[in-house]
MARNUNU-236372 format. One record per residue: residue number from 1; residue in three letters; z, y, x of N, C-alpha, C, O in turn. Coordinates in Angstrom, 3 decimals, decimal comma. Layout:
BEGIN
+-----+-----+----------+----------+----------+----------+----------+----------+----------+----------+----------+----------+----------+----------+
:   k :   r :     n.pz :     n.py :     n.px :    ca.pz :    ca.py :    ca.px :     c.pz :     c.py :     c.px :     o.pz :     o.py :     o.px :
+-----+-----+----------+----------+----------+----------+----------+----------+----------+----------+----------+----------+----------+----------+
: NUM : ALA :        Z :        Y :        X :        Z :        Y :        X :        Z :        Y :        X :        Z :        Y :        X :
...
+-----+-----+----------+----------+----------+----------+----------+----------+----------+----------+----------+----------+----------+----------+
//
This chain:
BEGIN
+-----+-----+----------+----------+----------+----------+----------+----------+----------+----------+----------+----------+----------+----------+
:   k :   r :     n.pz :     n.py :     n.px :    ca.pz :    ca.py :    ca.px :     c.pz :     c.py :     c.px :     o.pz :     o.py :     o.px :
+-----+-----+----------+----------+----------+----------+----------+----------+----------+----------+----------+----------+----------+----------+
:   1 : MET :    5,299 :  -14,983 :   24,894 :    5,605 :  -13,902 :   23,987 :    7,017 :  -14,119 :   23,423 :    7,354 :  -15,215 :   22,976 :
:   2 : THR :    7,823 :  -13,075 :   23,450 :    9,196 :  -13,162 :   22,955 :    9,232 :  -12,929 :   21,445 :    8,255 :  -12,469 :   20,853 :
:   3 : VAL :   10,364 :  -13,250 :   20,834 :   10,542 :  -13,002 :   19,410 :   10,483 :  -11,498 :   19,122 :   10,073 :  -11,103 :   18,030 :
:   4 : LEU :   10,878 :  -10,664 :   20,064 :   10,807 :   -9,215 :   19,866 :    9,357 :   -8,732 :   19,920 :    8,987 :   -7,815 :   19,188 :
:   5 : ASP :    8,538 :   -9,335 :   20,774 :    7,104 :   -9,021 :   20,777 :    6,488 :   -9,409 :   19,428 :    5,700 :   -8,651 :   18,862 :
:   6 : GLN :    6,846 :  -10,585 :   18,918 :    6,352 :  -11,013 :   17,607 :    6,792 :  -10,028 :   16,524 :    6,014 :   -9,701 :   15,628 :
:   7 : TYR :    8,025 :   -9,561 :   16,604 :    8,570 :   -8,588 :   15,659 :    7,687 :   -7,340 :   15,603 :    7,338 :   -6,872 :   14,519 :
:   8 : PHE :    7,330 :   -6,804 :   16,769 :    6,513 :   -5,589 :   16,790 :    5,090 :   -5,853 :   16,308 :    4,531 :   -5,044 :   15,567 :
:   9 : GLU :    4,506 :   -6,959 :   16,713 :    3,153 :   -7,281 :   16,250 :    3,118 :   -7,434 :   14,733 :    2,225 :   -6,897 :   14,077 :
:  10 : LEU :    4,066 :   -8,151 :   14,178 :    4,117 :   -8,336 :   12,727 :    4,436 :   -7,030 :   12,004 :    3,914 :   -6,783 :   10,917 :
:  11 : SER :    5,285 :   -6,194 :   12,594 :    5,625 :   -4,911 :   11,983 :    4,404 :   -4,027 :   11,798 :    4,304 :   -3,303 :   10,807 :
:  12 : ASP :    3,475 :   -4,081 :   12,746 :    2,259 :   -3,272 :   12,626 :    1,406 :   -3,698 :   11,440 :    0,670 :   -2,878 :   10,892 :
:  13 : ARG :    1,488 :   -4,961 :   11,031 :    0,667 :   -5,477 :    9,939 :    1,420 :   -5,614 :    8,623 :    0,798 :   -5,709 :    7,565 :
:  14 : ALA :    2,745 :   -5,626 :    8,670 :    3,563 :   -5,993 :    7,506 :    3,422 :   -5,046 :    6,323 :    3,652 :   -5,458 :    5,186 :
:  15 : ASN :    3,057 :   -3,813 :    6,551 :    2,925 :   -2,859 :    5,457 :    1,796 :   -3,251 :    4,504 :    1,911 :   -3,067 :    3,293 :
:  16 : ALA :    0,719 :   -3,785 :    5,046 :   -0,460 :   -4,095 :    4,234 :   -0,702 :   -5,586 :    4,074 :   -1,642 :   -5,984 :    3,385 :
:  17 : ASP :    0,125 :   -6,420 :    4,694 :   -0,116 :   -7,860 :    4,720 :    1,180 :   -8,588 :    4,351 :    2,115 :   -8,637 :    5,151 :
:  18 : GLU :    1,234 :   -9,151 :    3,145 :    2,450 :   -9,809 :    2,653 :    2,844 :  -10,991 :    3,533 :    4,032 :  -11,228 :    3,753 :
:  19 : GLN :    1,869 :  -11,728 :    4,035 :    2,183 :  -12,869 :    4,904 :    2,850 :  -12,387 :    6,189 :    3,822 :  -12,988 :    6,647 :
:  20 : ALA :    2,334 :  -11,305 :    6,772 :    2,943 :  -10,745 :    7,980 :    4,370 :  -10,268 :    7,676 :    5,270 :  -10,435 :    8,498 :
:  21 : PHE :    4,573 :   -9,673 :    6,491 :    5,919 :   -9,227 :    6,111 :    6,869 :  -10,423 :    6,054 :    7,968 :  -10,374 :    6,605 :
:  22 : ASN :    6,441 :  -11,495 :    5,385 :    7,285 :  -12,683 :    5,274 :    7,567 :  -13,304 :    6,637 :    8,686 :  -13,747 :    6,895 :
:  23 : GLU :    6,561 :  -13,341 :    7,514 :    6,767 :  -13,871 :    8,868 :    7,739 :  -12,997 :    9,646 :    8,545 :  -13,503 :   10,426 :
:  24 : LEU :    7,667 :  -11,689 :    9,437 :    8,599 :  -10,764 :   10,088 :   10,039 :  -11,089 :    9,674 :   10,917 :  -11,193 :   10,530 :
:  25 : VAL :   10,281 :  -11,246 :    8,394 :   11,625 :  -11,547 :    7,903 :   12,096 :  -12,895 :    8,444 :   13,282 :  -13,062 :    8,725 :
:  26 : GLU :   11,197 :  -13,847 :    8,592 :   11,553 :  -15,182 :    9,090 :   11,953 :  -15,188 :   10,564 :   12,488 :  -16,184 :   11,050 :
:  27 : LEU :   11,706 :  -14,106 :   11,272 :   12,140 :  -14,013 :   12,670 :   13,658 :  -13,871 :   12,778 :   14,222 :  -14,037 :   13,859 :
:  28 : PHE :   14,317 :  -13,563 :   11,662 :   15,753 :  -13,312 :   11,646 :   16,535 :  -14,549 :   11,203 :   16,084 :  -15,305 :   10,342 :
:  29 : ALA :   17,699 :  -14,745 :   11,796 :   18,629 :  -15,784 :   11,370 :   19,152 :  -15,432 :    9,977 :   19,100 :  -14,273 :    9,568 :
:  30 : GLU :   19,652 :  -16,427 :    9,255 :   20,127 :  -16,221 :    7,873 :   21,155 :  -15,099 :    7,761 :   21,073 :  -14,283 :    6,843 :
:  31 : GLN :   22,102 :  -15,041 :    8,658 :   23,157 :  -14,023 :    8,596 :   22,986 :  -12,957 :    9,677 :   23,966 :  -12,411 :   10,183 :
:  32 : ALA :   21,753 :  -12,674 :   10,016 :   21,465 :  -11,664 :   11,039 :   21,967 :  -10,292 :   10,594 :   22,153 :  -10,028 :    9,406 :
:  33 : GLU :   22,177 :   -9,432 :   11,584 :   22,583 :   -8,053 :   11,344 :   21,554 :   -7,127 :   11,964 :   21,100 :   -7,347 :   13,087 :
:  34 : VAL :   21,185 :   -6,082 :   11,217 :   20,306 :   -5,043 :   11,741 :   21,041 :   -3,723 :   11,617 :   21,519 :   -3,359 :   10,543 :
:  35 : GLN :   21,126 :   -3,009 :   12,735 :   21,742 :   -1,684 :   12,762 :   20,630 :   -0,658 :   12,932 :   20,213 :   -0,384 :   14,058 :
:  36 : PRO :   20,134 :   -0,078 :   11,817 :   19,090 :    0,946 :   11,933 :   19,646 :    2,213 :   12,580 :   20,844 :    2,484 :   12,496 :
:  37 : SER :   18,805 :    2,955 :   13,199 :   19,205 :    4,222 :   13,800 :   19,630 :    5,188 :   12,698 :   18,849 :    5,491 :   11,796 :
:  38 : GLY :   20,858 :    5,665 :   12,770 :   21,338 :    6,668 :   11,830 :   21,622 :    6,163 :   10,427 :   21,741 :    6,969 :    9,504 :
:  39 : ALA :   21,734 :    4,856 :   10,237 :   21,990 :    4,313 :    8,901 :   23,012 :    3,180 :    8,993 :   23,401 :    2,760 :   10,083 :
:  40 : ARG :   23,436 :    2,697 :    7,824 :   24,403 :    1,602 :    7,772 :   23,786 :    0,282 :    8,187 :   22,607 :    0,022 :    7,948 :
:  41 : LYS :   24,608 :   -0,545 :    8,814 :   24,202 :   -1,889 :    9,203 :   23,924 :   -2,710 :    7,949 :   24,625 :   -2,579 :    6,946 :
:  42 : VAL :   22,889 :   -3,564 :    8,011 :   22,623 :   -4,514 :    6,933 :   22,827 :   -5,919 :    7,481 :   22,571 :   -6,180 :    8,657 :
:  43 : VAL :   23,291 :   -6,827 :    6,618 :   23,609 :   -8,191 :    7,025 :   22,935 :   -9,171 :    6,080 :   23,015 :   -9,027 :    4,860 :
:  44 : GLY :   22,271 :  -10,169 :    6,651 :   21,629 :  -11,221 :    5,874 :   20,145 :  -10,961 :    5,673 :   19,701 :   -9,815 :    5,607 :
:  45 : LYS :   19,387 :  -12,047 :    5,575 :   17,930 :  -11,935 :    5,455 :   17,482 :  -11,156 :    4,223 :   16,515 :  -10,397 :    4,296 :
:  46 : ASP :   18,172 :  -11,331 :    3,084 :   17,773 :  -10,598 :    1,880 :   17,926 :   -9,096 :    2,086 :   17,037 :   -8,325 :    1,723 :
:  47 : ALA :   19,039 :   -8,680 :    2,661 :   19,266 :   -7,256 :    2,924 :   18,279 :   -6,729 :    3,956 :   17,822 :   -5,590 :    3,855 :
:  48 : ILE :   17,951 :   -7,542 :    4,940 :   16,973 :   -7,142 :    5,956 :   15,601 :   -6,983 :    5,318 :   14,892 :   -6,023 :    5,617 :
:  49 : ALA :   15,214 :   -7,910 :    4,442 :   13,932 :   -7,798 :    3,739 :   13,887 :   -6,506 :    2,923 :   12,871 :   -5,811 :    2,925 :
:  50 : GLN :   14,970 :   -6,179 :    2,229 :   15,017 :   -4,937 :    1,446 :   14,901 :   -3,711 :    2,344 :   14,207 :   -2,752 :    2,004 :
:  51 : LEU :   15,577 :   -3,740 :    3,483 :   15,503 :   -2,636 :    4,440 :   14,065 :   -2,398 :    4,888 :   13,593 :   -1,261 :    4,896 :
:  52 : TYR :   13,371 :   -3,469 :    5,260 :   12,000 :   -3,314 :    5,746 :   11,027 :   -2,971 :    4,621 :   10,055 :   -2,258 :    4,868 :
:  53 : ARG :   11,248 :   -3,449 :    3,398 :   10,411 :   -3,040 :    2,255 :   10,511 :   -1,526 :    2,071 :    9,507 :   -0,840 :    1,874 :
:  54 : LYS :   11,743 :   -1,023 :    2,139 :   11,955 :    0,424 :    1,988 :   11,275 :    1,185 :    3,123 :   10,602 :    2,189 :    2,888 :
:  55 : PHE :   11,452 :    0,704 :    4,353 :   10,840 :    1,355 :    5,515 :    9,322 :    1,404 :    5,376 :    8,712 :    2,459 :    5,555 :
:  56 : PHE :    8,714 :    0,263 :    5,057 :    7,253 :    0,226 :    4,946 :    6,754 :    0,971 :    3,719 :    5,575 :    1,319 :    3,651 :
:  57 : GLY :    7,629 :    1,226 :    2,744 :    7,255 :    2,036 :    1,593 :    7,152 :    3,515 :    1,925 :    6,463 :    4,268 :    1,236 :
:  58 : VAL :    7,832 :    3,925 :    2,973 :    7,837 :    5,334 :    3,378 :    6,810 :    5,615 :    4,481 :    6,216 :    6,692 :    4,524 :
:  59 : TYR :    6,608 :    4,644 :    5,365 :    5,722 :    4,817 :    6,508 :    4,520 :    3,882 :    6,390 :    4,652 :    2,730 :    5,978 :
:  60 : SER :    3,360 :    4,393 :    6,753 :    2,148 :    3,556 :    6,716 :    1,271 :    3,885 :    7,922 :    1,477 :    4,889 :    8,605 :
:  61 : GLY :    0,304 :    3,033 :    8,165 :   -0,666 :    3,281 :    9,227 :   -0,050 :    3,444 :   10,599 :   -0,508 :    4,264 :   11,395 :
:  62 : MET :    0,979 :    2,675 :   10,883 :    1,680 :    2,833 :   12,155 :    0,969 :    2,094 :   13,284 :    0,377 :    1,033 :   13,090 :
:  63 : GLN :    1,049 :    2,689 :   14,460 :    0,574 :    2,067 :   15,687 :    1,702 :    2,146 :   16,699 :    2,308 :    3,199 :   16,897 :
:  64 : ARG :    1,975 :    1,012 :   17,337 :    3,067 :    0,946 :   18,309 :    2,554 :    0,503 :   19,667 :    1,559 :   -0,211 :   19,791 :
:  65 : VAL :    3,267 :    0,949 :   20,662 :    3,149 :    0,381 :   22,001 :    4,580 :    0,107 :   22,444 :    5,497 :    0,853 :   22,102 :
:  66 : TRP :    4,764 :   -0,956 :   23,200 :    6,109 :   -1,332 :   23,626 :    6,043 :   -2,191 :   24,872 :    5,006 :   -2,751 :   25,226 :
:  67 : THR :    7,185 :   -2,270 :   25,518 :    7,369 :   -3,194 :   26,623 :    8,707 :   -3,885 :   26,406 :    9,689 :   -3,250 :   26,023 :
:  68 : THR :    8,736 :   -5,193 :   26,656 :    9,927 :   -5,990 :   26,395 :   10,453 :   -6,583 :   27,695 :    9,686 :   -6,994 :   28,566 :
:  69 : ARG :   11,776 :   -6,617 :   27,805 :   12,383 :   -7,268 :   28,966 :   13,571 :   -8,080 :   28,501 :   14,203 :   -7,767 :   27,491 :
:  70 : LYS :   13,869 :   -9,135 :   29,258 :   15,042 :   -9,950 :   28,970 :   16,266 :   -9,241 :   29,524 :   16,217 :   -8,605 :   30,577 :
:  71 : THR :   17,371 :   -9,366 :   28,785 :   18,649 :   -8,805 :   29,211 :   19,662 :   -9,939 :   29,286 :   19,346 :  -11,085 :   28,967 :
:  72 : GLU :   20,865 :   -9,619 :   29,705 :   21,921 :  -10,633 :   29,809 :   22,206 :  -11,289 :   28,453 :   22,471 :  -12,490 :   28,390 :
:  73 : ASN :   22,151 :  -10,506 :   27,370 :   22,484 :  -11,020 :   26,040 :   21,281 :  -11,252 :   25,138 :   21,461 :  -11,671 :   23,995 :
:  74 : GLY :   20,066 :  -10,998 :   25,602 :   18,903 :  -11,170 :   24,735 :   17,684 :  -10,443 :   25,250 :   17,179 :  -10,728 :   26,336 :
:  75 : LEU :   17,215 :   -9,486 :   24,443 :   15,980 :   -8,773 :   24,749 :   16,140 :   -7,282 :   24,467 :   16,951 :   -6,868 :   23,638 :
:  76 : GLU :   15,349 :   -6,496 :   25,175 :   15,285 :   -5,061 :   24,925 :   13,831 :   -4,641 :   24,943 :   13,067 :   -5,061 :   25,812 :
:  77 : ALA :   13,445 :   -3,813 :   23,985 :   12,082 :   -3,272 :   23,944 :   12,164 :   -1,753 :   23,936 :   12,907 :   -1,156 :   23,156 :
:  78 : ILE :   11,392 :   -1,148 :   24,812 :   11,203 :    0,300 :   24,809 :    9,881 :    0,527 :   24,093 :    8,885 :   -0,120 :   24,417 :
:  79 : TRP :    9,855 :    1,447 :   23,113 :    8,673 :    1,586 :   22,279 :    8,354 :    3,043 :   21,963 :    9,189 :    3,937 :   22,094 :
:  80 : ALA :    7,123 :    3,236 :   21,546 :    6,661 :    4,504 :   20,982 :    5,812 :    4,152 :   19,769 :    5,141 :    3,120 :   19,737 :
:  81 : ILE :    5,855 :    5,028 :   18,778 :    5,151 :    4,761 :   17,526 :    4,546 :    6,057 :   17,002 :    5,131 :    7,130 :   17,152 :
:  82 : ALA :    3,393 :    5,952 :   16,400 :    2,760 :    7,066 :   15,696 :    2,303 :    6,530 :   14,352 :    1,908 :    5,369 :   14,241 :
:  83 : GLY :    2,355 :    7,366 :   13,340 :    1,946 :    6,904 :   12,023 :    1,861 :    8,031 :   11,023 :    1,869 :    9,211 :   11,374 :
:  84 : LYS :    1,778 :    7,632 :    9,761 :    1,647 :    8,582 :    8,671 :    2,658 :    8,225 :    7,588 :    2,779 :    7,068 :    7,186 :
:  85 : ARG :    3,379 :    9,237 :    7,127 :    4,298 :    9,034 :    6,014 :    3,484 :    8,970 :    4,724 :    2,330 :    9,396 :    4,692 :
:  86 : ASP :    4,088 :    8,439 :    3,664 :    3,398 :    8,387 :    2,378 :    2,978 :    9,775 :    1,899 :    2,010 :    9,905 :    1,149 :
:  87 : SER :    3,695 :   10,807 :    2,324 :    3,365 :   12,182 :    1,958 :    2,093 :   12,677 :    2,637 :    1,570 :   13,733 :    2,280 :
:  88 : GLY :    1,586 :   11,915 :    3,623 :    0,410 :   12,324 :    4,380 :    0,758 :   12,973 :    5,704 :   -0,116 :   13,167 :    6,549 :
:  89 : GLU :    2,028 :   13,312 :    5,897 :    2,483 :   13,936 :    7,135 :    2,440 :   12,925 :    8,284 :    2,838 :   11,771 :    8,119 :
:  90 : LEU :    1,958 :   13,364 :    9,443 :    1,933 :   12,516 :   10,633 :    3,278 :   12,596 :   11,348 :    3,980 :   13,603 :   11,257 :
:  91 : PHE :    3,626 :   11,539 :   12,051 :    4,888 :   11,537 :   12,790 :    4,721 :   10,726 :   14,069 :    3,782 :    9,943 :   14,217 :
:  92 : ALA :    5,659 :   10,937 :   14,985 :    5,735 :   10,154 :   16,221 :    7,216 :    9,959 :   16,550 :    8,040 :   10,841 :   16,307 :
:  93 : MET :    7,540 :    8,782 :   17,110 :    8,912 :    8,463 :   17,504 :    8,875 :    7,633 :   18,768 :    7,868 :    7,001 :   19,087 :
:  94 : GLN :    9,970 :    7,643 :   19,474 :   10,144 :    6,698 :   20,568 :   11,609 :    6,292 :   20,627 :   12,498 :    7,015 :   20,177 :
:  95 : GLY :   11,833 :    5,109 :   21,199 :   13,195 :    4,619 :   21,276 :   13,247 :    3,227 :   21,869 :   12,402 :    2,840 :   22,676 :
:  96 : ARG :   14,265 :    2,480 :   21,445 :   14,408 :    1,122 :   21,950 :   15,060 :    0,244 :   20,890 :   15,801 :    0,723 :   20,032 :
:  97 : HIS :   14,773 :   -1,024 :   20,966 :   15,399 :   -2,057 :   20,143 :   16,156 :   -2,977 :   21,094 :   15,645 :   -3,350 :   22,149 :
:  98 : ILE :   17,366 :   -3,335 :   20,715 :   18,157 :   -4,296 :   21,474 :   18,401 :   -5,489 :   20,553 :   18,974 :   -5,339 :   19,474 :
:  99 : ALA :   17,967 :   -6,666 :   20,980 :   18,070 :   -7,863 :   20,144 :   18,890 :   -8,943 :   20,838 :   18,766 :   -9,166 :   22,042 :
: 100 : GLU :   19,725 :   -9,604 :   20,053 :   20,399 :  -10,820 :   20,494 :   19,746 :  -11,963 :   19,745 :   19,488 :  -11,864 :   18,546 :
: 101 : VAL :   19,479 :  -13,053 :   20,458 :   18,707 :  -14,162 :   19,918 :   19,559 :  -15,426 :   19,952 :   20,260 :  -15,684 :   20,930 :
: 102 : ASP :   19,495 :  -16,220 :   18,867 :   20,280 :  -17,454 :   18,813 :   19,543 :  -18,614 :   19,494 :   18,433 :  -18,445 :   20,000 :
: 103 : ALA :   20,166 :  -19,777 :   19,498 :   19,604 :  -20,950 :   20,186 :   18,288 :  -21,414 :   19,574 :   17,502 :  -22,086 :   20,243 :
: 104 : GLN :   18,034 :  -21,065 :   18,305 :   16,781 :  -21,436 :   17,647 :   15,682 :  -20,394 :   17,869 :   14,574 :  -20,538 :   17,353 :
: 105 : GLY :   15,990 :  -19,348 :   18,633 :   15,004 :  -18,312 :   18,912 :   14,898 :  -17,252 :   17,834 :   13,951 :  -16,465 :   17,833 :
: 106 : LYS :   15,863 :  -17,216 :   16,908 :   15,882 :  -16,227 :   15,828 :   16,722 :  -15,025 :   16,246 :   17,681 :  -15,154 :   17,008 :
: 107 : ILE :   16,348 :  -13,863 :   15,738 :   17,127 :  -12,648 :   15,982 :   18,373 :  -12,705 :   15,103 :   18,267 :  -12,849 :   13,885 :
: 108 : TYR :   19,552 :  -12,593 :   15,714 :   20,767 :  -12,558 :   14,901 :   21,465 :  -11,205 :   14,964 :   22,375 :  -10,948 :   14,176 :
: 109 : ALA :   21,061 :  -10,346 :   15,877 :   21,574 :   -8,976 :   15,923 :   20,476 :   -8,087 :   16,481 :   19,877 :   -8,397 :   17,511 :
: 110 : LEU :   20,216 :   -6,971 :   15,790 :   19,187 :   -6,027 :   16,226 :   19,710 :   -4,627 :   16,052 :   20,133 :   -4,242 :   14,962 :
: 111 : GLU :   19,682 :   -3,859 :   17,129 :   20,054 :   -2,440 :   17,098 :   18,794 :   -1,628 :   17,327 :   18,008 :   -1,921 :   18,228 :
: 112 : VAL :   18,606 :   -0,600 :   16,501 :   17,451 :    0,284 :   16,625 :   17,965 :    1,652 :   17,068 :   18,817 :    2,251 :   16,411 :
: 113 : HIS :   17,437 :    2,134 :   18,185 :   17,810 :    3,443 :   18,717 :   16,566 :    4,303 :   18,799 :   15,582 :    3,929 :   19,436 :
: 114 : VAL :   16,614 :    5,468 :   18,146 :   15,507 :    6,433 :   18,209 :   15,948 :    7,550 :   19,135 :   16,973 :    8,191 :   18,903 :
: 115 : SER :   15,160 :    7,786 :   20,201 :   15,539 :    8,825 :   21,154 :   14,772 :   10,129 :   20,924 :   15,250 :   11,208 :   21,276 :
: 116 : LYS :   13,585 :   10,021 :   20,332 :   12,788 :   11,215 :   20,033 :   12,033 :   10,967 :   18,739 :   11,456 :    9,899 :   18,537 :
: 117 : ALA :   12,044 :   11,955 :   17,873 :   11,276 :   11,853 :   16,628 :   10,759 :   13,245 :   16,254 :   11,422 :   14,259 :   16,468 :
: 118 : ASN :    9,552 :   13,251 :   15,689 :    9,011 :   14,505 :   15,151 :    7,989 :   14,202 :   14,084 :    7,413 :   15,120 :   13,502 :
+-----+-----+----------+----------+----------+----------+----------+----------+----------+----------+----------+----------+----------+----------+
//
């Protein structure tokens, strides 16, 4: 199992499980960068934790499916997600994550690309 597979598994539980949330944040290197789709890049574990707290505050009950492959610089996951917003509205998205991983197996760069959302 890759660190990106762990990321997705923990993401499915992190909204309702504080331990899963903390384990998710620990997958990142101290000065990691996350580039969310359509938003500003965040740098550092504290900023990443805040980003995911905000994300999980808006979205709940998510279910994901994904496939991961190794790339020249790290990992890529193609994914689809369905869930419910806090407003009760249902949503679905698909896209890909591109991750670069350091020698310790931590994510140090993550790009999130959403190709379809409704």
